[in-house]
C-alpha positions in Angstrom: 320.8 130.3 25.1 322.6 129.7 21.8 322.4 126.0 22.4 318.7 126.2 22.8 318.3 128.2 19.6 320.4 125.8 17.6 318.5 122.8 18.9 315.2 124.5 18.2 316.2 125.3 14.6 317.5 121.8 13.9 314.1 120.4 15.1 312.3 123.0 12.9 314.3 122.1 9.8 313.2 118.4 10.3 309.5 119.4 10.3 308.8 122.9 8.9 305.5 121.9 7.3 303.2 123.8 9.7 304.9 127.1 8.9 304.9 126.4 5.2 301.3 125.3 5.1 300.2 128.4 7.1 302.1 130.6 4.7 300.6 129.0 1.6 297.1 129.2 2.9 297.6 132.9 3.8 299.0 133.7 0.4 296.2 131.9 -1.4 293.4 133.5 0.7 294.9 137.0 0.4 295.4 136.6 -3.3 291.8 135.4 -4.0 290.2 138.1 -1.9 292.5 140.8 -3.3 291.8 139.7 -6.9 288.0 139.7 -6.3 288.2 143.3 -5.1 290.4 144.5 -7.9 289.8 148.2 -8.6 290.4 148.1 -12.4 287.3 147.8 -14.6 287.3 145.0 -17.2 286.8 146.0 -20.8 286.4 143.3 -23.5 288.2 144.2 -26.8 287.6 143.0 -30.3 290.0 144.0 -33.2 290.0 144.2 -37.0 293.7 145.1 -36.9 296.7 142.8 -37.6 297.9 140.8 -34.7 301.1 142.9 -34.0 299.1 146.2 -34.2 296.5 144.8 -31.8 299.1 143.7 -29.3 300.8 147.2 -29.4 297.5 149.0 -28.8 296.5 146.6 -26.0 299.9 147.2 -24.4 299.4 150.9 -24.5 295.7 150.7 -23.3 296.6 148.4 -20.3 298.8 151.1 -18.8 295.7 152.5 -17.4 295.2 152.2 -13.6 291.4 152.2 -14.0 290.7 149.9 -16.9 291.8 146.3 -17.8 291.5 145.5 -21.5 291.0 141.8 -22.6 291.1 140.7 -26.2 288.3 138.3 -27.3 286.1 137.5 -30.3 283.6 140.2 -31.3 280.6 138.0 -30.7 281.6 137.2 -27.2 282.4 140.9 -26.5 278.9 142.0 -27.7 277.3 139.2 -25.7 279.0 140.4 -22.5 277.8 143.9 -23.1 274.2 142.8 -23.9 274.0 140.7 -20.8 275.2 143.5 -18.6 278.3 141.7 -17.4 280.5 144.6 -18.5 279.7 148.3 -18.9 281.3 148.6 -22.3 283.1 146.8 -25.1 285.8 148.2 -27.4 286.3 147.5 -31.1 289.7 148.5 -32.5 290.2 149.6 -36.1 293.0 151.3 -38.0 292.3 155.0 -37.4 289.4 154.9 -35.0 287.6 152.8 -32.5 284.0 151.9 -31.6 282.7 151.8 -28.1 279.8 149.3 -27.6 277.6 150.4 -24.7 274.0 149.8 -23.5 273.8 153.1 -21.5 276.0 156.1 -20.9 277.7 156.1 -17.4 280.5 158.0 -15.8 282.9 155.0 -16.4 282.0 154.9 -20.2 282.7 158.6 -20.4 286.1 158.3 -18.9 286.8 155.2 -21.0 286.0 157.0 -24.2 288.4 159.9 -23.2 291.2 157.5 -22.3 291.0 155.5 -25.5 290.9 158.7 -27.6 294.0 159.8 -25.8 295.8 156.5 -26.7 294.7 156.8 -30.3 295.8 160.4 -30.5 299.3 159.4 -29.4 299.3 156.6 -32.0 298.3 159.0 -34.8 300.9 161.5 -33.6 303.6 158.9 -33.9 302.4 157.9 -37.3 302.4 161.5 -38.5 306.0 162.1 -37.2 307.1 158.9 -38.9 305.6 160.0 -42.2 307.0 163.5 -42.3 310.4 162.6 -40.9 310.7 159.4 -43.0 311.6 157.3 -39.9 310.1 154.0 -38.6 306.9 154.2 -36.6 308.7 152.6 -33.6 311.3 155.3 -33.6 308.6 158.0 -33.8 306.7 156.3 -30.9 310.0 156.5 -28.8 310.3 160.2 -29.6 306.7 160.8 -28.4 307.3 158.8 -25.2 310.5 160.7 -24.6 308.7 164.0 -25.0 306.1 162.8 -22.5 308.8 161.8 -20.0 310.8 165.1 -20.5 308.2 167.8 -21.3 309.1 171.4 -21.9 307.2 172.4 -18.7 305.6 170.5 -15.9 302.4 171.0 -14.0 302.4 169.8 -10.4 299.0 168.9 -8.9 298.4 168.5 -5.2 295.3 167.4 -3.3 294.2 168.1 0.3 293.3 165.2 2.6 291.8 165.9 6.0 293.4 164.6 9.1 290.6 162.1 9.7 290.2 161.1 6.0 289.5 157.4 5.5 291.3 155.4 2.8 290.7 151.7 2.2 293.0 149.8 -0.1 291.1 146.6 -1.2 294.4 145.0 -2.3 296.4 145.7 0.8 293.7 144.9 3.3 293.6 141.1 2.8 297.4 140.8 2.6 297.9 142.6 5.8 294.9 141.1 7.6 295.6 137.4 6.8 299.3 137.8 7.4 298.8 139.1 10.9 296.1 136.6 11.6 297.9 133.4 10.5 301.1 134.4 12.3 299.2 134.3 15.6 298.8 130.5 15.2 302.4 130.0 14.1 303.8 131.9 17.1 301.3 130.4 19.6 302.1 126.8 18.7 305.8 127.5 19.0 305.4 129.0 22.4 303.2 126.0 23.3 306.4 123.9 23.3 307.2 125.5 26.7 304.2 123.8 28.1 305.1 120.5 26.5 308.7 120.6 27.6 307.7 121.4 31.2 305.2 118.5 31.2 307.8 116.1 29.8 310.5 117.1 32.3 312.8 118.6 29.7 313.1 121.8 31.7 314.2 120.0 34.8 317.1 118.5 32.9 318.0 121.8 31.4 317.9 123.5 34.8 320.3 120.8 36.2 322.7 121.8 33.4 324.6 125.0 33.3 321.7 126.9 31.7 320.0 129.5 33.8 316.3 129.9 33.8 316.3 133.3 32.1 318.4 131.8 29.3 315.8 129.0 28.8 312.9 131.5 28.6 314.9 133.9 26.4 315.9 131.2 24.0 312.4 129.8 23.6 310.7 133.1 23.2 313.4 134.4 20.8 313.0 131.3 18.7 309.2 131.8 18.6 309.7 135.4 17.5 312.2 134.4 14.8 309.9 131.8 13.3 306.9 134.1 13.3 308.8 137.0 11.8 310.3 134.6 9.2 306.8 133.6 8.2 305.5 137.2 7.6 308.7 138.2 5.8 308.3 135.1 3.6 304.6 136.0 2.8 305.4 139.7 2.1 308.3 138.7 -0.1 306.2 136.3 -2.2 303.7 139.1 -2.8 306.5 141.6 -3.6 308.9 139.6 -5.7 306.6 136.8 -6.9 303.3 138.6 -7.6 304.6 142.1 -8.2 302.7 143.8 -5.3 304.8 146.9 -4.7 303.2 147.9 -1.3 303.3 151.5 -2.5 307.1 151.6 -2.2 307.1 150.9 1.5 308.2 147.2 1.5 311.4 147.8 3.7 309.5 150.0 6.2 306.7 147.3 6.5 309.3 144.7 7.4 310.6 146.9 10.2 307.0 147.7 11.5 306.3 144.0 11.7 308.8 143.6 14.6 306.7 145.1 17.4 303.6 143.2 16.3 305.3 139.8 16.3 306.9 140.6 19.6 303.5 141.4 21.1 302.0 138.1 19.8 304.9 136.1 21.4 304.2 137.9 24.7 300.4 137.2 24.3 301.1 133.5 23.7 303.3 133.2 26.9 300.5 134.8 28.8 298.0 132.2 27.5 300.5 129.4 28.4 300.5 130.8 32.0 296.7 130.8 32.1 295.9 127.3 30.8 296.4 123.9 32.5 297.0 121.7 29.5 297.6 121.7 25.7 293.9 121.0 24.9 292.8 124.2 26.7 295.5 126.2 25.0 294.5 125.0 21.5 290.8 125.8 22.2 291.6 129.2 23.7 294.0 130.3 20.9 291.6 129.3 18.2 288.8 131.3 19.8 290.9 134.4 20.6 292.7 134.5 17.2 289.5 134.6 15.3 288.0 137.1 17.8 291.1 139.4 17.5 290.9 139.2 13.7 287.3 140.3 13.7 287.7 143.0 16.3 291.1 144.2 15.2 290.3 144.8 11.5 291.9 141.8 9.8 288.7 140.6 8.1 287.3 144.0 7.3 288.6 147.6 7.8 287.9 149.2 11.1 287.2 152.4 9.2 283.8 150.9 8.2 282.8 149.9 11.7 280.4 152.2 13.4 279.8 150.4 16.7 281.5 152.2 19.6 281.6 149.1 21.7 283.6 147.2 19.0 285.9 150.1 18.5 286.5 150.3 22.2 287.3 146.6 22.4 289.7 146.9 19.4 292.0 149.2 21.6 293.1 146.2 23.7 293.9 143.9 20.7 297.5 143.8 19.4 296.2 143.1 15.9 294.5 146.5 15.8 297.8 148.3 16.2 299.6 145.9 13.8 297.0 146.9 11.1 297.4 150.5 12.0 301.2 150.3 11.5 301.0 148.5 8.1 298.2 150.6 6.7 299.7 153.8 8.1 302.9 153.2 6.2 301.6 151.7 2.9 298.1 153.3 2.5 298.5 156.6 4.2 302.2 157.1 3.5 303.2 157.9 7.1 306.8 157.7 8.2 308.1 155.4 11.0 308.4 158.4 13.3 304.7 159.2 12.7 303.8 155.6 13.8 305.7 155.7 17.1 302.4 155.6 19.1 301.1 152.2 17.9 304.7 150.9 18.0 305.0 151.9 21.7 301.6 150.4 22.5 302.7 147.1 21.0 306.0 147.1 22.9 304.2 148.0 26.1 301.7 145.2 25.6 304.6 142.8 24.9 306.5 143.7 28.1 303.3 143.5 30.3 302.1 140.2 28.8 305.6 138.7 29.1 306.0 139.7 32.7 302.6 138.4 33.7 302.9 135.3 31.6 306.3 134.2 33.0 305.1 134.9 36.6 302.0 132.7 36.1 304.1 129.9 34.6 306.5 130.0 37.5 303.6 130.1 40.1 301.9 127.2 38.4 305.1 125.1 38.6 305.8 126.2 42.1 
């Protein structure tokens, strides 16, 4: 089995482009869709302050999780507001600000409150600096330290019902496209079984000291490792390259990917047992991968689907439980023990698919 794995990895290192291209396409698509559904509201900003004062204020303003402030010329800012492309524009001055709006909305109300808060902190730091005869930067540090270590704290909690729905527009495309593209990667690795049998490679291996279970285990383990490597690579690029924190659940997500990739390997060996040639396999995996992505919630959240028929079909699709695992950990904050049900379903599917698939392959060759 070790010899099979080492041979497979040597062949992979000679031609890793399919996995690399799949990973790049997945990252690009998830990034584009995630960026288009960004939750922060764009606010164009014009300033009459000096450059360094403007940059300091923008740095403070952009700490908001709800608003994204972009510096530009005043004429351009006013044009965007007048054309209705943004809800409000912001003009910064020394001790005050001006909010440029066409109509009063809930967002403009909260925007005014937030900017007033930032200005109040700025004026507070200036007052401390004046009375204590210290630099403004030092006064700002004192204010920040007081905020981080207040005299008393107020703890707020909110209640969420058991069946409450939460949709994260940033996590959805990352999870969905990662689980979708790994289907192709794993399937075409398992397809090598069909090619090797057709080319007589298996007959030569069986005549050697290798046992049949070692050949199956080596090939399926290699397919699992390549698929798992791809999703780990994609998640790592988003975590360390693009700064997506996955709500602090990055390590847990990597663990939860194991049962899903295992079930896809098993599903692929089942397809190999059902088809007669490579052309049939390629056509079938393309059809089923897209269907599973639509039914399983990779393209859109299942939480917004109202059709009982589609929801019933999703229960037999591995991708459904893969999305449930990832969103359960990252979006709903559930622990691994709370996600044992979808994990057990995926492991059960994997065992059943593997058993049926190997049996079909053996019967076909017999």
